[in-house]
C-alpha positions in Angstrom: 101.8 56.6 120.5 98.2 56.2 119.1 97.8 53.9 116.2 94.5 53.2 114.4 93.1 49.7 114.9 91.3 49.6 111.6 91.8 51.1 108.1 89.7 54.2 107.5 87.3 53.8 104.5 87.7 56.2 101.6 84.1 57.5 102.2 84.9 58.3 105.9 88.3 59.9 105.0 86.8 62.0 102.1 83.8 63.0 104.3 86.2 64.5 106.8 88.3 66.2 104.1 85.3 67.7 102.3 84.7 71.5 102.2 81.2 71.3 103.6 82.1 72.4 107.1 84.7 75.0 106.2 83.8 78.7 106.7 83.0 80.8 103.6 84.0 84.4 103.0 81.3 87.0 104.0 79.4 88.7 101.1 81.0 92.1 100.4 79.3 94.7 98.4 80.3 98.2 97.1 79.1 101.2 99.0 76.8 103.4 96.8 78.3 106.6 98.2 82.1 106.1 98.4 82.6 102.8 96.5 84.4 101.1 99.3 83.8 97.4 100.1 81.4 96.8 103.0 79.4 94.0 104.5 75.9 93.7 103.1 73.0 95.2 105.1 75.3 97.2 107.3 76.4 100.9 107.6 79.5 101.7 105.6 82.4 102.1 108.0 84.2 104.7 105.9 81.4 107.1 105.0 78.6 106.2 107.4 75.9 105.8 104.8 73.2 103.1 104.5 70.8 102.8 101.6 71.6 106.4 100.5 71.0 108.0 103.9 73.6 109.3 106.3 73.3 107.3 109.5 76.6 108.1 111.2 78.1 111.6 110.9 81.7 111.3 109.6 84.0 114.2 109.3 86.0 114.5 106.0 
């Protein structure tokens, strides 16, 4: 079984455990047409609108 040869310093241990490298949640925004949450700068998947214009025709 692998056993460390030397004690890990607090700085090295804490650097590894820090949240710097962890992924963050993508920025969601509300759609101006339907109010659903969508990714910023993308067409709304539920209504098909982007910046107040219909991009994808969706049937209600």
